[in-house]
C-alpha positions in Angstrom: 100.2 117.5 91.5 101.7 114.0 93.6 101.4 110.3 91.9 99.9 108.6 94.4 97.0 111.1 94.7 96.8 110.5 91.1 96.6 106.8 90.9 93.8 106.7 93.5 91.9 108.8 91.3 92.5 106.8 88.5 91.0 104.0 90.5 88.2 105.3 90.8 87.5 106.3 87.1 88.1 102.8 86.3 85.9 101.4 89.8 83.0 103.7 88.1 83.5 103.0 84.6 83.2 99.2 85.6 80.5 99.8 87.3 78.8 101.2 84.6 79.3 99.3 81.9 78.7 95.6 84.1 75.3 97.4 85.1 74.7 98.4 81.4 75.3 94.9 80.0 73.6 92.8 83.1 70.5 95.0 83.6 69.9 93.4 86.9 73.7 92.8 88.0 74.8 90.8 91.0 74.8 93.0 94.1 78.5 93.5 94.1 80.8 95.7 95.7 83.0 97.2 92.8 84.9 100.1 95.5 86.4 97.6 97.6 90.1 98.2 95.3 89.9 102.2 95.8 93.6 102.9 96.5 93.7 104.2 100.2 96.7 106.0 101.4 97.2 104.2 105.0 97.7 107.0 107.7 101.1 106.5 109.4 100.0 104.2 112.1 98.5 101.5 110.0 101.5 101.7 107.7 103.3 98.9 109.2 100.7 96.6 107.6 98.8 95.7 111.0 95.2 94.6 109.8 92.5 97.0 111.0 90.9 95.6 114.4 88.0 93.8 112.7 90.5 91.1 111.6 88.7 88.6 109.6 86.9 87.7 112.8 84.0 85.6 111.1 86.7 83.0 109.7 88.6 82.8 112.6 85.3 82.3 114.6 84.4 79.2 112.3 88.0 77.9 112.9 87.7 77.9 116.2 84.0 76.1 116.0 85.8 73.3 113.9 88.5 73.0 116.6 85.9 73.2 118.9 84.2 69.7 117.1 87.6 68.2 116.9 88.1 68.5 120.8 85.3 67.1 121.2 85.7 64.0 118.7 82.4 65.1 116.9 84.4 64.2 113.3 81.2 64.4 111.1 80.4 67.9 111.9 83.5 69.1 111.7 84.2 67.8 108.0 81.0 69.2 106.5 82.8 72.6 108.0 86.2 72.2 106.6 84.4 71.1 103.5 83.3 74.5 103.7 86.0 76.7 104.6 87.9 75.1 101.7 85.4 75.3 98.7 84.6 79.1 99.6 88.0 79.7 99.1 88.7 78.2 95.5 90.1 74.8 96.8 92.5 75.9 99.4 93.2 77.0 102.9 95.2 78.2 105.8 94.2 76.9 108.7 95.8 78.5 111.8 95.4 76.4 115.5 96.6 78.7 118.3 97.4 81.9 118.7 98.7 84.4 116.3 101.3 87.1 116.5 100.7 90.7 116.2 101.4 91.6 112.2 103.5 94.8 113.5 106.4 92.7 115.9 106.3 89.8 112.9 107.0 92.3 109.9 109.3 94.1 111.7 111.3 91.4 112.7 111.4 91.7 116.2 111.0 88.8 118.9 107.2 88.1 119.0 107.3 86.0 122.4 107.2 89.0 124.8 105.2 91.1 121.8 101.6 92.5 123.0 98.8 91.8 121.0 98.3 88.2 120.0 94.9 87.1 118.7 93.3 83.9 119.2 92.8 81.1 121.3 95.9 80.0 123.3 96.8 76.3 123.2 99.4 73.8 124.5 101.7 71.7 122.8 100.0 68.2 123.2 96.9 70.0 121.9 98.3 71.5 119.2 100.1 68.0 118.0 96.8 66.5 118.7 94.3 69.1 116.6 96.8 68.7 113.8 96.6 64.9 113.4 92.9 65.2 113.6 92.6 68.0 110.8 94.6 66.0 108.8 92.4 62.9 108.4 89.5 64.9 108.4 90.7 66.4 105.3 92.0 63.1 103.9 88.6 61.8 104.4 87.4 64.8 101.8 90.0 63.7 99.7 92.3 66.7 100.2 95.9 66.8 101.6 97.0 68.9 105.0 101.0 70.0 105.1 102.2 71.9 107.7 103.5 75.2 106.5 104.8 76.3 110.1 105.0 74.6 113.5 106.8 75.9 117.2 105.5 73.6 120.1 108.4 75.2 122.1 108.3 78.8 123.2 105.8 81.0 124.9 102.8 80.6 122.3 102.7 76.8 120.7 101.4 77.3 117.2 101.1 75.4 113.7 99.7 76.6 110.5 98.7 74.3 108.1 97.5 74.4 104.5 94.3 72.2 103.4 94.0 71.8 99.7 91.7 69.7 97.5 92.9 68.5 93.9 91.2 70.4 91.4 88.0 68.6 89.8 89.7 69.1 86.1 92.7 70.6 84.2 90.2 73.6 83.5 90.0 74.6 86.8 93.5 75.0 88.2 93.9 77.9 90.0 96.8 80.1 88.0 99.0 82.6 89.4 100.5 85.0 87.2 103.4 86.7 88.2 106.0 88.6 86.0 109.9 88.5 86.8 111.7 91.8 86.5 115.0 93.5 87.0 118.5 94.7 85.7 120.6 92.7 83.0 122.7 90.2 85.0 120.5 90.0 88.5 119.8 86.5 88.4 116.1 86.5 86.9 116.6 83.5 84.9 118.7 81.5 87.0 116.4 82.0 90.1 113.6 80.8 87.7 115.5 77.6 86.6 116.3 76.4 89.9 112.9 77.3 90.9 111.1 75.4 88.4 113.6 72.6 87.6 115.3 71.5 91.2 118.6 71.3 90.8 120.9 73.9 91.9 123.1 76.7 90.2 126.5 75.9 89.6 127.6 79.2 89.5 128.2 79.4 85.9 124.8 80.0 84.3 123.8 76.0 84.4 120.5 76.6 86.0 119.1 79.0 83.2 119.8 77.4 80.1 116.6 75.6 79.7 114.8 79.1 80.0 116.6 80.4 76.5 114.4 80.1 73.4 116.8 81.6 70.6 120.7 80.8 70.0 121.5 84.3 70.8 120.5 83.9 74.0 122.6 81.1 75.1 125.7 82.3 73.2 124.9 86.1 75.2 123.2 84.9 78.4 120.6 87.6 77.9 116.8 87.0 77.3 115.8 89.0 74.6 112.1 87.6 74.5 109.0 87.1 77.0 110.0 83.6 78.4 107.3 81.9 79.9 108.0 79.5 82.7 105.3 77.6 85.0 105.7 75.9 88.5 103.6 73.5 89.6 102.2 72.6 93.2 100.7 69.3 94.3 97.8 69.1 96.9 100.0 68.3 99.3 101.9 71.6 98.8 105.5 70.3 97.3 106.9 71.9 93.8 106.1 69.3 90.8 109.6 68.8 89.6 111.2 66.8 86.4 113.8 64.0 88.1 116.9 65.6 87.1 119.7 63.7 88.4 122.3 66.7 90.0 125.4 66.1 88.0 124.1 66.6 84.7 125.2 68.7 82.2 123.5 71.8 80.1 122.1 69.5 77.2 120.6 67.3 79.3 118.9 70.3 82.1 118.1 71.5 78.9 115.8 68.5 77.2 114.9 66.9 80.7 112.0 68.9 81.4 108.4 68.2 82.0 105.6 69.0 79.5 103.1 71.9 80.7 100.5 69.5 80.3 102.1 67.0 82.4 102.7 69.7 84.9 99.0 70.6 84.8 97.9 67.6 84.9 99.7 66.6 88.5 99.6 70.1 89.8 96.4 71.7 92.4 98.0 75.1 91.5 99.8 76.8 89.4 102.4 79.8 89.2 103.4 81.1 85.8 106.3 83.4 85.6 106.6 85.3 82.5 110.4 85.7 82.9 111.2 89.7 81.0 114.0 91.0 79.4 116.8 93.2 81.8 118.3 95.3 78.7 117.3 98.6 78.0 117.3 97.7 74.4 114.0 95.6 75.1 112.5 97.8 77.4 109.5 97.9 74.4 108.9 93.9 75.0 109.3 94.0 79.1 106.3 97.0 78.7 104.2 95.5 76.8 105.0 91.9 79.0 103.8 94.2 82.2 100.5 95.5 80.7 98.9 92.7 78.7 100.0 90.0 81.3 97.8 91.5 83.6 100.4 89.7 86.5 98.9 89.3 90.3 102.5 90.6 91.2 105.9 91.5 90.1 109.0 89.8 91.6 111.9 92.7 91.1 115.2 90.8 91.4 118.1 92.6 92.7 121.5 91.2 92.4 123.5 91.3 96.1 126.4 92.7 94.7 125.3 95.3 91.9 122.2 96.7 94.1 119.3 98.9 92.5 120.5 100.1 89.7 119.9 100.5 85.6 116.6 99.2 84.6 115.5 97.8 88.2 114.3 101.5 89.2 112.9 102.0 85.6 111.2 98.5 86.1 109.9 99.3 90.0 108.9 102.6 88.8 106.4 101.5 85.7 105.4 98.3 88.2 103.9 101.3 90.8 102.9 103.4 88.0 100.6 100.2 87.2 99.6 99.7 91.0 100.6 96.4 90.7 101.8 94.1 94.1 105.7 94.5 94.2 108.1 91.2 95.7 112.0 92.1 95.7 114.3 88.8 96.2 117.7 89.7 96.5 119.7 87.1 94.3 123.9 86.0 94.8 124.2 86.6 98.4 126.8 83.6 98.4 128.8 85.4 96.0 128.2 88.7 97.9 130.6 90.5 100.9 129.1 90.9 104.1 129.3 94.8 104.0 128.4 95.3 100.1 125.0 93.1 101.2 124.4 95.8 103.6 124.6 98.2 101.4 122.2 96.5 99.3 120.1 96.1 102.0 120.0 99.5 103.2 119.3 101.0 99.4 116.5 99.1 98.8 115.1 99.9 102.0 115.6 103.7 101.5 113.9 103.4 97.6 111.1 101.4 99.1 110.4 103.7 102.0 110.7 106.6 99.8 107.6 108.8 98.9 107.2 107.4 95.6 106.9 104.3 96.5 105.5 104.2 100.0 106.1 100.9 100.7 106.9 98.8 104.1 109.8 96.5 103.3 109.0 92.9 105.2 112.1 90.7 105.5 111.5 87.4 105.4 113.4 85.2 107.3 111.2 82.4 109.2 108.6 80.8 107.4 106.2 82.4 109.7 106.5 85.9 108.0 106.7 84.0 104.1 103.3 82.7 105.4 101.4 85.6 107.0 103.3 87.7 104.7 101.7 86.2 101.3 98.1 87.3 102.6 98.5 90.6 103.3 101.1 92.0 101.2 99.2 93.8 98.5 96.5 95.2 100.9 98.9 96.7 103.5 101.3 98.0 100.9 103.8 96.0 102.4 106.8 94.7 100.0 108.5 91.1 100.9 112.0 90.9 100.9 114.0 87.6 100.0 117.5 87.0 100.1 118.0 83.6 98.3 121.2 82.2 96.5 120.7 79.9 93.7 124.0 78.1 94.4 123.8 77.1 97.9 119.8 77.2 98.1 120.0 79.3 101.0 116.3 81.7 101.5 114.3 79.2 98.5 112.4 77.2 101.1 110.5 80.6 102.2 109.9 82.1 98.2 108.9 78.6 97.2 106.3 78.5 100.1 105.4 82.3 99.5 104.4 81.7 95.7 102.8 78.3 97.0 100.6 80.7 99.2 99.7 83.0 96.9 96.1 84.1 95.9 95.1 83.3 92.7 94.6 85.3 89.5 91.3 84.3 88.4 89.7 84.8 92.2 90.0 88.8 91.8 86.4 88.6 90.7 86.5 92.6 90.6 88.9 92.9 87.5 87.6 89.7 86.2 83.7 89.0 86.2 82.2 85.3 84.6 78.8 87.3 84.5 79.5 89.5 81.8 79.5 89.0 78.4 83.1 87.7 76.8 85.8 90.2 76.3 89.2 88.6 75.1 92.2 90.3 74.7 94.8 88.8 72.1 98.7 89.4 73.1 100.5 86.6 70.9 99.8 84.9 67.3 101.1 82.3 65.9 100.5 80.0 62.9 100.6 76.1 63.9 100.9 73.3 61.4 98.2 71.5 60.8 96.0 72.9 63.2 96.1 76.7 61.4 96.0 80.4 62.9 96.3 80.3 66.9 96.1 83.2 69.4 97.3 83.6 73.2 95.4 86.4 75.8 93.9 86.7 78.7 89.6 86.5 79.1 88.9 89.7 81.0 85.3 88.6 81.4 83.0 86.0 80.6 83.8 82.8 79.3 84.3 80.7 76.3 83.8 77.1 75.0 85.2 75.3 72.1 82.3 75.4 68.9 81.4 79.0 69.7 81.1 81.6 67.2 83.0 84.7 67.9 84.0 87.6 66.5 87.3 89.4 66.2 89.0 92.8 65.1 88.9 95.8 64.5 91.0 95.3 61.5 92.8 98.3 59.9 89.2 99.8 58.8 87.9 99.6 62.6 85.4 96.2 60.9 85.1 92.9 62.8 84.9 89.8 61.2 83.3 86.0 62.3 85.0 82.7 63.1 84.1 79.8 65.4 86.8 78.8 68.3 88.2 75.4 66.8 89.8 73.8 69.7 91.4 75.6 73.2 94.4 74.9 75.5 95.4 76.4 78.5 99.1 75.5 79.5 99.5 73.3 76.8 96.7 71.2 77.7 93.5 70.7 75.8 90.7 72.4 77.4 87.2 72.6 76.6 86.0 75.7 78.4 87.2 78.9 79.9 86.7 81.5 82.1 87.1 85.1 83.3 90.9 85.9 84.9 92.5 82.6 83.0 95.2 82.5 80.1 93.9 80.6 77.1 95.1 79.9 73.4 92.2 79.4 71.3 92.8 77.9 67.6 90.6 79.8 64.9 88.6 78.1 62.1 89.7 79.3 58.5 91.8 82.4 59.8 94.8 83.5 58.1 97.4 84.4 60.3 98.3 88.1 58.7 94.8 88.7 59.6 94.9 88.6 63.6 97.1 90.6 65.5 98.0 91.4 69.3 95.9 94.1 70.3 92.8 92.7 68.8 89.9 91.2 70.8 87.5 88.7 70.7 83.7 88.9 71.3 80.9 86.5 71.1 79.0 87.3 67.7 76.4 89.2 68.1 74.4 91.5 65.7 76.3 95.0 67.1 79.8 94.3 67.1 82.1 96.6 69.3 82.9 99.8 67.9 87.0 99.9 67.1 88.4 103.5 68.6 90.6 106.0 66.3 90.5 109.2 68.6 90.3 109.3 72.2 90.5 111.7 75.3 92.2 110.7 78.5 94.0 112.5 81.5 97.4 112.0 81.7 100.1 112.7 84.1 103.9 113.1 82.6 106.1 111.6 84.9 109.4 112.8 82.8 110.3 114.5 79.9 113.2 116.4 79.3 112.1 118.8 77.6 108.6 119.9 76.4 105.3 118.2 74.6 103.2 120.1 72.3 100.0 119.6 69.6 101.2 116.4 67.4 103.9 115.1 69.7 104.5 111.3 68.9 104.6 108.4 71.5 104.3 104.8 71.7 100.7 104.0 74.1 100.3 101.0 75.8 96.8 100.1 76.9 96.2 96.7 78.1 97.3 94.4 75.3 97.1 97.4 72.8 100.5 98.9 71.7 100.7 101.3 69.2 102.2 104.8 68.2 99.5 107.5 68.8 100.2 111.9 68.7 98.5 114.1 71.0 95.7 116.0 68.8 94.9 118.7 71.3 94.8 119.7 75.3 93.5 121.5 77.9 96.8 123.3 78.9 96.4 127.0 78.3 100.3 127.4 77.4 99.6 124.1 75.2 102.9 122.6 76.3 103.2 120.3 79.0 106.6 119.3 81.1 107.8 116.5 83.7 105.0 116.7 86.8 102.3 118.6 84.6 98.7 117.1 84.4 96.0 117.8 81.4 93.3 116.3 79.8 94.8 115.4 76.3 93.0 114.2 72.9 95.0 111.1 71.4 94.6 109.6 67.8 96.4 106.2 67.1 98.3 106.7 64.2 98.1 103.1 62.1 94.8 101.6 62.8 91.8 101.9 65.2 91.2 100.0 68.1 89.6 98.6 70.8 89.6 100.8 73.9 87.4 101.1 77.0 86.9 104.4 79.0 88.7 103.3 82.5 91.5 101.9 81.3 94.7 102.8 81.9 97.5 103.9 79.8 101.2 104.1 79.6 103.1 106.0 76.9 106.9 106.7 76.0 109.1 107.8 74.0 112.7 106.8 74.5 113.2 107.5 78.0 109.7 110.1 78.4 106.7 108.3 80.5 103.4 109.6 81.3 100.4 107.7 82.8 96.9 108.3 82.6 93.6 106.9 82.3 90.9 107.0 79.4 87.7 109.6 79.8 85.9 109.5 77.0 85.8 107.9 73.6 85.3 110.3 70.8 
């Protein structure tokens, strides 16, 4: 039983249950194509990531129609068409002028000028330049901004790619991309994020990462032990929103001179949220929780060029693949690594990515064009973009920033996050804030919420739900009044004690029939690794969305009554301490030390 076929089965169960639950919630649901995310194992011929022949032709025709209108100087109709293009894509659109190179050659790193399979209408260099200025004029009349992502006028096929972006109407609607950053200890996770979000390059002695640390012991050891949250904003013009730090600044200045999140939100047209997860083996539980509860759109795996994929990096990569989250690899420290070691690291990464367990095609991002094209297609075609960066010299960081700027936003994934369903919000963090009271942080899985709503939260240790009111809301530390599915928001709850709320609870709108809490459930599981055997009453830590609790096995359908590595079975679990709110179709990971199992909930008992 291979991992890949088990994953596609999990995906089918999940899609089927999602369709059923949504069908129950709204008696006449909007017609939605639920099955688009079924994982297909591509045929060998199509694995390089060449899109199927019917490449989004409708949109290409629209772009050509706009270009034809601009060539004819019919600016009014062109403005209407451009407005439709941008608003239909959540406020940003990648606009291509001229031919498009074949992805197979582009992603394989070959010269594309001699390649066959170009698509689109060829343009001369004069046309490319004049059309760029026309598009810019039209977008500025709409109140948006144009930035040139990539342009080549010499060569066989002159072409240009522009980013058209409108400013978001309010802070509530700023699109957000969630990225989880993982990797082994000392692979440069915090330093890379420090350089991306602060601007100044590192000095090779850990200056850039100081601003990210939250605890005294982290500054002293240089090791992250908590889930650090960082955000990087991009303005309407596609430029990173950074604080003005003088380059000669010492660590204290860098630490204190940073923009507030609310300020970044106000100045940005798109936000990339990084959760900086811990690399050390001791903190694997925290890292796993960050990956299952944070619902990231992609996982950025940091690899130190001088060390290669070692230790926990493989563990993190395996977890990301098990949760079927798209992976991006970033090789750091290339300025201090001898060329022969860098080549060895690169070969090792290619070998692991192409191995039967991963089945991904590595794409080395050596040009802006590859960065732009791969950001749009890497999730669908099982590609894995590989960046080589140096935080001291700044090499390769521009490609990485452009790639992050163009990633599709997390809430645009309407398959996972449905706005037209009842509210369901999972709690991932709880604080007590002076003069505010109890504040919870989490993600809206479905529906929408506004301040003043009556809600139920639970289940508590007896499986009951309690009612309260949403006093106020913040998103990225900026006050908001509404939030909808796919967004990450903090809610202040009225007259609730801090001890009454815990991680893993859900919040729903107040109704006469509160949701049921589950103590026992049945799931199909695949044991990824276990050094002996598992039998009845075996206990392990279960991660399922925001729920994290120890479970024990009550029974299994294996005739021998034991499970070993590679076995697959239908197993009945029971939560040990208290009931939780889980749904059929949710993915689960369980572990105890190094033991790992992957599965899906098939029935609540």
